[in-house]
C-alpha positions as CSV (number, residue, x, y, z in Angstrom):
1,M,-4.0,-14.7,-25.7
2,V,-1.4,-17.0,-27.1
3,T,2.1,-17.6,-25.7
4,S,4.5,-20.3,-26.6
5,V,3.2,-22.4,-23.6
6,G,-0.4,-22.1,-24.3
7,A,-3.6,-20.3,-25.3
8,Y,-5.9,-18.5,-22.9
9,D,-9.5,-17.4,-23.3
10,C,-9.2,-14.1,-21.3
11,S,-13.0,-13.9,-21.0
12,S,-13.0,-17.1,-18.9
13,L,-10.1,-15.9,-16.5
14,C,-10.3,-14.1,-13.2
15,G,-9.6,-10.5,-13.3
16,F,-10.3,-6.9,-12.3
17,I,-11.9,-4.1,-14.4
18,L,-11.7,-0.4,-13.9
19,Y,-14.5,1.9,-15.0
20,D,-14.7,5.6,-15.5
21,E,-17.5,7.8,-14.2
22,H,-19.6,7.0,-17.3
23,N,-19.3,3.3,-16.7
24,N,-16.8,2.8,-19.6
25,I,-14.1,0.3,-19.2
26,I,-10.7,2.1,-18.9
27,G,-8.5,-0.9,-17.7
28,L,-8.6,-4.6,-17.4
29,V,-6.2,-7.3,-16.0
30,T,-6.6,-11.0,-16.1
31,Y,-4.7,-13.6,-14.1
32,E,-4.6,-17.3,-13.3
33,I,-3.6,-18.8,-9.9
34,R,-1.8,-22.2,-9.9
35,E,-0.8,-23.4,-6.4
36,K,1.5,-20.7,-4.9
37,E,2.0,-18.7,-8.2
38,C,-0.1,-16.2,-9.8
39,E,0.4,-15.5,-13.6
40,I,-0.9,-12.2,-15.1
41,I,-2.1,-13.1,-18.5
42,S,-3.2,-9.7,-19.8
43,L,-3.0,-6.1,-18.7
44,D,-4.7,-3.3,-20.7
45,S,-5.1,0.4,-19.7
46,L,-6.7,2.8,-22.1
47,Q,-5.0,5.8,-20.5
48,E,-1.3,5.5,-20.1
49,N,0.5,7.3,-17.3
50,S,-2.8,7.5,-15.4
51,G,-2.0,5.0,-12.7
52,F,-4.6,2.6,-13.9
53,G,-2.2,-0.1,-14.9
54,T,-0.4,0.2,-11.5
55,A,-3.7,-0.1,-9.6
56,L,-4.7,-3.2,-11.5
57,M,-1.3,-4.8,-10.9
58,K,-1.6,-4.0,-7.2
59,A,-5.1,-5.5,-7.1
60,V,-3.7,-8.8,-8.6
61,E,-0.8,-8.8,-6.2
62,E,-3.0,-8.3,-3.2
63,K,-5.4,-11.1,-4.4
64,A,-2.4,-13.4,-4.9
65,K,-1.1,-12.7,-1.3
66,S,-4.5,-13.3,0.2
67,V,-4.7,-16.8,-1.3
68,G,-1.0,-17.8,-0.3
69,C,0.8,-17.1,-3.5
70,T,4.5,-16.4,-3.1
71,K,5.2,-14.8,-6.5
72,V,3.5,-13.2,-9.5
73,T,4.8,-13.9,-13.0
74,L,4.0,-12.6,-16.5
75,I,5.3,-13.1,-20.0
76,T,5.9,-10.4,-22.6
77,T,7.8,-10.3,-25.9
78,N,11.2,-8.8,-26.6
79,D,9.8,-5.9,-28.6
80,N,7.6,-4.6,-25.8
81,V,10.1,-2.2,-24.3
82,K,7.4,0.0,-22.7
83,A,6.0,-3.0,-20.8
84,L,9.5,-4.1,-19.7
85,R,10.1,-0.6,-18.3
86,F,6.6,-0.6,-16.6
87,Y,7.0,-3.9,-14.9
88,Q,10.5,-3.4,-13.8
89,R,9.7,-0.1,-12.2
90,R,7.1,-1.9,-10.2
91,G,9.4,-4.5,-8.7
92,Y,9.3,-7.3,-11.4
93,H,12.7,-8.7,-12.5
94,L,13.6,-10.6,-15.7
95,A,13.6,-14.3,-14.6
96,Y,13.8,-16.2,-17.9
97,L,14.5,-15.7,-21.5
98,F,12.8,-18.0,-24.0
99,P,14.7,-17.6,-27.2
100,N,12.6,-17.8,-30.4
101,A,9.6,-18.8,-28.3
102,V,7.2,-16.7,-30.5
103,Q,7.8,-19.2,-33.3
104,E,5.9,-21.7,-31.2
105,A,3.1,-19.2,-30.5
106,R,2.7,-18.4,-34.2
107,K,1.9,-22.1,-34.8
108,Q,-1.3,-21.6,-32.8
109,K,-1.8,-17.9,-33.9
110,P,-0.2,-17.2,-37.3
111,S,-1.5,-13.6,-37.2
112,I,1.2,-12.7,-34.6
113,P,3.2,-10.2,-36.6
114,L,6.9,-10.6,-37.4
115,V,7.8,-7.1,-36.4
116,G,6.5,-5.2,-33.4
117,Y,7.1,-1.9,-31.5
118,D,9.8,0.4,-32.9
119,E,10.3,-2.1,-35.8
120,I,11.9,-4.6,-33.5
121,P,11.5,-8.3,-34.7
122,I,9.3,-10.3,-32.4
123,R,11.2,-13.4,-31.5
124,D,11.6,-14.0,-27.8
125,E,9.4,-14.3,-24.7
126,L,10.5,-13.0,-21.4
127,L,9.2,-14.1,-18.1
128,L,9.2,-11.5,-15.4
129,M,8.6,-12.3,-11.7
130,K,8.0,-10.5,-8.5
131,K,8.2,-12.2,-5.1
132,L,5.4,-11.4,-2.7
């Protein structure tokens, strides 16, 4: 996972995994805790509108609270309107806009596309935050 502020090896991060009744992975979230802040690095649910993403988010929030974090943050891109809706409906708010930040991320990962969801140019990163 690459953002303008760094690259992450998600396989080395803490996280939670959801399995179905056949032991297949159906959801995964990774996060990193730094002092009193928890940052969600990735969230993937293979079945949208199933509650799996919400359950994974709640698991991270509970873990963050249990170790004394006061907020949870995450970064997404300007084209990811579905994610912006998902996070805001779960109490996250837009905290910062990083204009043209994806240019920096492309220096580390040139394969990041120029155009994303709904043909929206991918340019900016948005930091969302939820106080615990």
